[in-house]
N, C-alpha and C positions, 0 to 999 in steps of 0.2 A: 461212527462213520458218517451217518446222515447229518449229525450235528456239525461235524467238521466240514462237510460239503456246504451246509447252509452258511457256516461262518466264512468260508472261502468266497462263496457267491456274494455275501454281503460286503466283504472287504473290497471286491472288485466291481461293485455296483457303480455304474456310471452316474455321477452326480452332474447331470447335464444343465441344471439350473441352480445357480448359487447367487448370493448377494453381489458378487463381483460382476455378474452378467448385467446388472442395472447400469453400472458405470460404463461398461463396454458398449451396451446397447445405445446409450445416448450419443456416444462418440460416433459409432458407425451409422446409426440412423440419421442423425443430423447432417453428417457428411453427405449421405445419399440425397437427403431432402434438399440440401443446398445445391447439389448438382442439378436436380430437377428445376429448382427455382431459376438457376442460371440459364438453363435452356430457354425458358420463357423470357427472362430479362434480356439476354443477348439477342435473341431473334426479334424482340420488341424494338430494339435499337435500329433494326433495318425496316421497321414498319410491318413486320409479320403479325397477322392477327392473333392476339392472345387466346381468344376462345378456341380458335382452330388448333393452336399448339397444345392446349390443355386437353382437347377432346380427341385429337388425332395422333399427336406425337408422344405425349406423356404416357398414356396407358401401356402401349407396347414396350416403351423404354422401362417402365416400372415392372412390367411382367418379366423382363429379362433378369432384373434383380431378384424377384420372387423365386424364379426357377433356379437361378444359380445358388442363392443362399440356402434354399431347401435341399439342393443336392449336397452342399457342403455340410449341412446338418446331418444328412444320412451318412456321409463318409466319416464324420466325427464319431457317430455311434458305432460304425463298423470298426474303426481303428481302436476305439475303447474296448470293444469286444475282443479284437485280436491281441491287444497288448494286455488285456485283463487290467486295465487302468481306470481309475475313477476321475482323473484330472485332465483328460484330453480337451484341447481347445479347438473349436471349429475354425477353418480358414475363413477370414472375412472377405466378402465380395461386394462390389458395388459398381456404380458408374465410374468409368475411367475419366478422371478430371481433365487430363490433357485433351482427350477426345471431345469433351464438352466444349472447350474453347476452340479447338481446331475445327471441328465439324460445324459449329455455329458461325464462327467468324470467317472461315475460309471456304466453306461449302454451302451451307444452307442459306446464310445471309446473302452472300453474293449471288447465289442462284435465284433467290427471290427478287433481288433488285434487278437482275438481268431480265427476269420475266416481266417486271413492271416497266422498266426504263427502255430496254432494248427490243423486247418482243411485243410490248403494248398490251399485255394481258391484264385482265381484271384482277383485283386483289385475291379473289377466291381461286381463280384459275392459276395464278402464280403460286398460291399457297399449295395447291394440289401438285403442281409440277415440282415444287421444291420438296415436298414430302416424298414424292416418288423417287427423286434423286437420292434423298437421304436413305430411303429403304434399300435401294441398290447398294449404296456404300456400306451399310451395316451388314447386309446379307453377304456381300463379297468378303467383308472382314471376317465374318463367322466362318465362311468356307475356307479362307486362307488359314485361319487359326486351327481349324479342324485338320487341315492337311499338314500343318506344322507340328501338331501335337505329338505324333509318334517320333518326330525328329527334333523335338524341342531341345535336347541336349546338344545335338549337332549344330543347331543355329547358334547356340551359345559359344561353341568352340570356334566357329568360322568368323563371326563378327565380334571384334573386341568390345568390351563394355564401354570404352570411351566413345565408341560410335553410337551404340544404342542408348546408353544412359546419358550421353552428351546431348543427344537430340531431345531427350526428355527434360534434361536440366534447362535447355534453351526455352522450351515451352513453359516450364514451371516458373522460371525466373522472369521472363519477358512478358508472359501472358497471364498465367494463373495468379502469381503474387501481385503483379502490377495493376492489371485492369480493375480488380475489385476495389482498389484504393479510392477510385473516383466516387463510388457509392458509399464506402465507409467514411471517408473524410468529408463527403458532402453533408453529413450529419455528424460533425466531429466529436460532440460530447458523448453520445452513446457509442459511436463508432470507435473512438480511441479507447474507451473503457472496455468494450468487448475485445478489441485487439489485444490490449494489455493482459486481460484475463486468459485468453486463448494462448498467447505466446508464453506467459509465465507458467501456466499449468502444463502445457503440452511440450514445450521446448525446454524451459528451465526446470521442469519437473517439480515445481513448488505446489503442493496440494492446497486446495481451498479448505476452509474450515468445514469439518464434518466430512471431508473427502468427497465433496460434491464434484461430479465430473466437470472438467473445465468448460466443455462445450455447453453443457446445461447451465452452468453458472453464468457464462457470458450471455446466454440467451435471456436468463431471468433478470440479471442486473441491468444489462443494456436495454432490454425490452421495457423494464419498469421505468428507466430514465426516459426512454423515447416517449412512452405514453404519458408520463408526467409532464413532459414538455408540450405534448399535444393539449393536455388539459389546461396548461397555463397560457395557451395561445401563442407560444413562441413562433416567430415567423419561420416558415419553412416546415413546420410540423403540423400534420393534420391527421385526425382519426381516419382510418381507412374506410372507404366505401365498399361495402360487401357486395361482391358480384353474385349474380344468380347461379346457384350450383346446378350443374347438369348431372343429376344422379345417374350412375351407371351409363356413362357416355358410350355411344355405339359407333361414332364416326370412324374410330380406329379399325373397326371390323370391315370397313369398305376395302381395306387392302387385300382381303381374302378373295375379291373378285378378279385379282390378277391384273388390274389396269396399270399397275406400276411397272409391269414387265416391259411395256412399250417405251418406257423412258430410258432404256439401256443406252442409246446413243447420246442422250443428254447427260447421263451420269458418268459415262466413260472418262471425260476430261478430269473429273474430280477424284477418280480412283487413286492416282498417284499421291493425292493428299491423304486419303483415308487409309490406304493399306499400310503405310509405314507406322501409323498408330497401332494397327493390329499386330504387326511384328514386334513393336516395342512392348505391348502387353504380354506377348508370349515370353519374351525375355524377363519382363517384370514378374510374370507368374513363376518362372523358374527361380528367380531370386527369392520371391515370397515363400516358395516351397522349401528352399534351403534354410531360410531364416526360421521357418516353423520346425524343421528338423533339428536345428541348433537349440531350439527351446524345448525339444523333447517329443515333438509330434511329427513323425516321419510319414508324410503322405506321398503317394506315387505321382511323380512329376507329370508324366503324360496324361494321367487321369485329371489332375488339377487343370492343365491346359485344355483338356477335352471338355471339362465342365464349363469353363468360361467361353469356349468356342460354341458349344450347344446353346448356352444361355444367350449369347450374342446373336446367333442365327435365329433362334426362336423370337427374340425381340424384334429383329428386322422383319421376319415374316408376319409379325403382328403389328407392324407399323412403327416400331421403335426406330430411333435415329442415333442413339448413343450406345456404344458397346460396353459390356461389363468386363471386369477384371478383378483378380484377387488383389486385395489391398496390402500395401506395405504396412507392417506394424503388428503382425501376429504375436511376436513376443510381448509387445506392450499390452495387448488384450489379454494375454495369458497372465501377465504380471498383475493386471487388475483383478484377476480371479474369474475371468470369463470362460465359459465352457461352450455349450451349444445354444444356450438360451438367448444370448445376445444376437446371434446370427438368425435364429428363428424369429425373434421379435422384429428385427429389421426387415426380414422377408415379408412378414405379415403387414407391417405398417406401410412400407413403401409400396408393396403390391396393391394393397387395398386402397391406399390414397389415390393411386392412378386409376384403378379399375372401378372403384365405387364412385369416385368423383370428389371426395372431400379435400383433395389436393387444392382445389380452387379456394376453399376456405382458409387453408394453411397459408397459401400464397398471399392472401389478402391481409391476414392478421399478424403474421410474423414480420417484424421490422427487419429489412434486409441488412442494415448496419450491424445488427446483433448476430447474424449468422454468417455473413460473408467473410469475417476474419478467419473462419475455418479454412477458407481457400488460401489465404496468405500463409497459414501454417502448412498446408499441403504443399504449396509451391516451395517453401523454404525446406521442408522435409525432403522432398524429391531432389532438390538441388544438393542438399547435404549428403543424401544417400548416394547420389551420382558420383560425388567426389570420394566419399569414404569407401565405396565399393570398387573404385578404380585405382589401379596402381599409381603411386605418386608421380612417377615419371610421365604419366599420360594426362596429368592435370591440364596441360596446355591444350591437349586435344579436346578435352571437355569444354574448355573455355572458348575455343574457336567455333565449336558447335553453336554457341549462343549468338554469334554475329548474324547469321541469316534470320534468326528469330527476331533480333532487334530491327532488322530491315522490315520484317512483317509488321512489327509494332508501329514503325514510322508510317508505313503505307496505310495501315488501318486508320490512324488518326488523320493523316492527310486526306484520305478518301472521304472521311466524315466531313472534313472542312469543305472540300471541293464539291461534295454532293449535297451540302446543306441547302435547304429550300431558299434561304436568303441569297445564297450565291447564284442559284439557278434563276431566281426572280430578277437579280441584277444582271443576268446574262453573262456572268463571269464563269469561265471554265479553264481547264488546264492550258488550252491553246492561247489564252489571253495573258498568261504569265510569262516571265522573262525566259528567253531561250536557255539560259544557264540552268534555271530551276527545272525546266522541262526535261533537259538532258539528264540532270542528276536524279530527278524523280523517276524517269524511265529506267535508269540503271538500278536504282534501289528497288524498284518494282520487280525487275527481273531477278534480283537477288532474293527477294521475298517469295517469288513464285516457286512452289514446290520446296519451301525452305526446310521441311522435315527431312526430305531425302538429301538435300544439300548438306544439312547439319550432320547427318549420319555419315555420308561419304567423306566430307572434309575431315571429320574427327577420325574416321577409320584410316584414311590416308596418312594423316599426321602421326597417329599412333604407330602405324607400321613403319614410318620413317624413323621415329624415335627408337624403335627396336632394331634399326638397321636392316629392316626387311624391305628394301627398295623395290624388289620385284612385286610384292603385294601392293605397295603404294602406287607403283606405276600402273598396275592393272586397274586399281580403284579409280585413278584419274582418267584412264582411257574409257572406263565405264561412264564416268561423268560426261565425257565428250559425246558418247553415243546418246545418253539420256537427254542431253541438251538439244541435240538435233531433232528430237521428237517432242520436246516440250515437257518432258517429265521433270526437268529442272529449267529454271530461267525462261519460262514461256513469256513472251511479250504480249500475249493476247489476253483480252479481258476474260476474267474468270479462270485464268491459268490453264486455258484449254490446250489439249494436245494437238499435234499437227504433223503433217509430212513435210520434210524440208523442200522437196521438189516433187513435181508431178504434172500431168497434162492439164490443160485449161479446164477440161470437163470436171476435174476434181477440185475446183477452186474453193469449195466449202471447207475442205480439210487440208489444203495445201497452204503453207506459210506465205503470207503476202510478200511481194518483192521488197517493199520498203522496210520490212523487218528482218530480211535475211542477213544483211551485212553484220548486224550486231550479234545475231544468234550464231552465225558461222564463225565470228571472231571468238565468241565465248567457247565454242566447241573446239576451235583450233588451239586456243590457249590451253585447254585441258589436255588435248592430244599431245601438244608439244611437251607439257609437263610430264605426262605419262611416259612418253618415249625417252625424255631426258633422264628420268629416274631409272628406267630399265637399262639404259646405257651406263649411267652413273654407277650402278651397283658393281660393274666390272672393275672399278677402281677403288672399291672399299678395301682397306687393309685387312688381311686375313684375321688379325686379332679383333677388329671391329665386327667383321662379318659373323664371327662366332656368337655375337650378342643376339643375332636373329634366332638362334636355337636356344641359348640360355634364357633369354627373355622372350619366350614364344608369344607372338602377338595373337595367336588363336586363343589364348586365355588360360594356359596351363598354370601360370603363376599368379593369377588374380587373387586367390584367397590369401596366399602368403603375403603378397605385397600389401593388400588391404589391411591385413592383421597388423603389419608393421607400421 
C-alpha cells in the first residue's frame, strides 16, 4: 500500500525543470529583453534621455514581467497537482510588443516632444511629465483589464476577431515588422544573417545544429560577425562604449509619492490610444488560453486575464509604462519541452535586469541587429495568427484594419522629416510646403489619429456587413460618428488630443477650434450617413440572405470551425 502510494506520487511528480526549458527560456527571455531595448531605442529617437528611461521607466516595466511570470509559474504547479500530471507547461508572459510600439511612438514620444517644443520645458521636466502620462496610461489599462477579466468571454462574443485581431495585425505588419528593418539593415551583414536564422528556425521550423534555440543562435552568430567587423575597423562598426551602471536604481520609486496623479488631465487625451491595446491583450489572452487548452493545459481564462491585469497594474504603480500580456505560442514552448523553468528563468532575469540595474550593460553590449529580427518574427507571427484565427470570409476585414496603421506609419516618418533639426534650422515647416501636400498630410494625419480604434471599428463594421448583419454594421459606424466628434478618432489636434465639438468661449482650451470643425464635422457626418444608410438598407435584404446573419453569427460562434477549415 505504502509502496504503491510512493509509486503513484513519483509517477505524477511535476518535472518543472527539463532540458527543454533551456530552449524555451532563451526564446521568451530574449523576446522580453528586446522589448525593453526597444523602449529605450524608440524613445531615444524623440530625444528622450536614455539614463532617465533606464532608471525610471524600465524597472517598473520589468517588475510587471517578474510578477506576472511568477504568478504563471504558481498556476502551472497548481494545475500539475490538480491533473496529477508531470508535463504541464506554464503560460508564457511578457511585454506586449504592439504596446511597446504604440505607447512609445504614439504616446510617450509625442508627449515628450510636446513638452519640449510646445510647452518649453527642460529635458528633465519634459521627461517627468512624459513618465507621469505613461504611468496613467498603464494604470488605466490594468484597471480596464481587471474589470474585463470576469467578462472576458463576453468580450470575445461581442467583438468579432476580425476587429480585434485585425487591429493587432495592422500594428504587427506596419509597425512591429517594418520599423526594426532600419536598424537591422543599417548593419546588413549581421542583420540579414540574424534575420535569416530567426525566420528559418521559428517560421520555417528548421532546427539549428544541436537544436540550439533560433533566437540564441541568431544572437551568437550575428553578434560574433558584428564584433569581428568592429575589430576589422569596418566603417560604421564600433566597439560599444560602456555606460556607467547605476546599480539598484531608485528613481522609479519616486512614483510612489503620487506626483503622477496630478497629470490626469494631460494623460486623458492619450487614453483612447492606450486602452484599445488593453482590450486587444484581453482577447489575445483568451486566445492564448484556448491554445494552451488545445495543447493539454487547461487554465481558467478569467484567472489568466486577471494575472495579466494585476501585473500590468502593479507595473504602472511602480513606474512602468508597458503592459504585460500572455504570449502567443504556448504549444510551441510545450513542444520544445518547456515546463515551468523557462517562465521562472525569464521572470528572474528580466526582473533583476531592471531592478538591479545590469540592463544598462546588456543594452550596451548586445548588438541590436542581432536581436531585433525577433520583432520581425513577432510581427509576422501575429499577422499570420490574425488571419488563421479569423474566418476566411472576414479576411478583407482584417486587411482594411491595416490601412489606418499605414497612415500612422506615413505620419511617423513625415513627422521625423518635418521635425528634423536641419529643417528647423532652415526655417522650413509644414506651412512652407505646397497647399496640396498640406491638405493630403492633414487628411492622412486625421486617419492616423486614434488608428487602433479606427482599425477595430472599420474591421468590425465590414465583418458585420459580410455576415449580412447590417444592423450591427450600422450601429458600429454611428459609434464612429460619435467618437469622431470628440477626437477619439480622427482628431486634427497635435498629440491626437480629445476635445468638445462645441462649447462656450470660456472652455476654449478643450473646445475644438473653429478652423478644424468643418473637417471633423464632415468626417462625423460621413460615418452617420453610412450608419443610417446601412440600417435602412437592411430592410431590403432578401430573406434568404438575411438568414446568413444567424447562420454566420458575427458574434463569433463559428470562428473555430471556420478557422479550422
